[in-house]
N, C-alpha and C positions, 0 to 999 in steps of 0.2 A: 504494500500500500504506500502511496506516495506521501500523503499527509494524514494526520489523525482526523477522524470523523468528528465534526462539530456536534454539539448537543442538539442544535436545531435539526440537523439531518437525522440524528438518531431518534429524536422525538417525532419527526415526520414519518419515518419508517414505521415506528411502533404504532402510531395513531392510524396510519393507513392500513397496516396489516390487520389490526384489531377491527377496524371498521369494515374492511372488505370481508373478513371472516364472519363477523356477526351478521351483516346484511345478506351475505350469500347463504348462510345457514338458515336465516329467517325466511328468505325467499323460497328455499327448497321445502322447508317444513310447512309454510303457508300454502305452497302449491299442492301439497299432498292433500290438504283438507277438502276441497279447493276454496280459496278465498281471494277476493280482489286485492287484499292487502299484500299478496305475493308480488303484484306488480309494483306497489309502492316500495317494498323492500328491495326489489330488483333495481328500481330506479335510484334508490339511495346508495347502492353499491358503486355507481359510476363516479361520484365525486371523490371517493377514496381511491379509486383506480387512477383518477387524474392527479391526485396528490402524490401517489408513489411515482408516477411518470415525471412529475415536476421535480421531486426530490432527486431522482436518479439523473435527470438531465442537469440539475444543479451540480451534482457531484462530478459528473463527467466534464462539465465546463470548467470547473475549478481544479481539475487534476486530482480529485480524491480517489477515483477509480480508473482503471485502465492499466496498460503496461507500465512497469517501472522504468524510469529513465536510467540509462547506463551510468555507472559510477566512473568518474574520471580519476586520474592519479592524484590530483590535488584534493579531492573530496574524501578519498579513502585513507588519508594519513591523519585522522583525528585521534 
């Protein structure tokens, strides 16, 4: 990993994973009944999906994920 993960990125990941998991499970369970609330729960899933996409794009743009940069001789002598 190139740099440490910031608390905001970590919080965004946790919030989005919990939200996606909760609303996906709710939509499945409510679809079994069947209930029109399943559509509401399925629609509530997508903002959390968008949040995880934004968090991962932020990480990629700021060099927090991706291939590590090669170490030059000057940097390796610490």
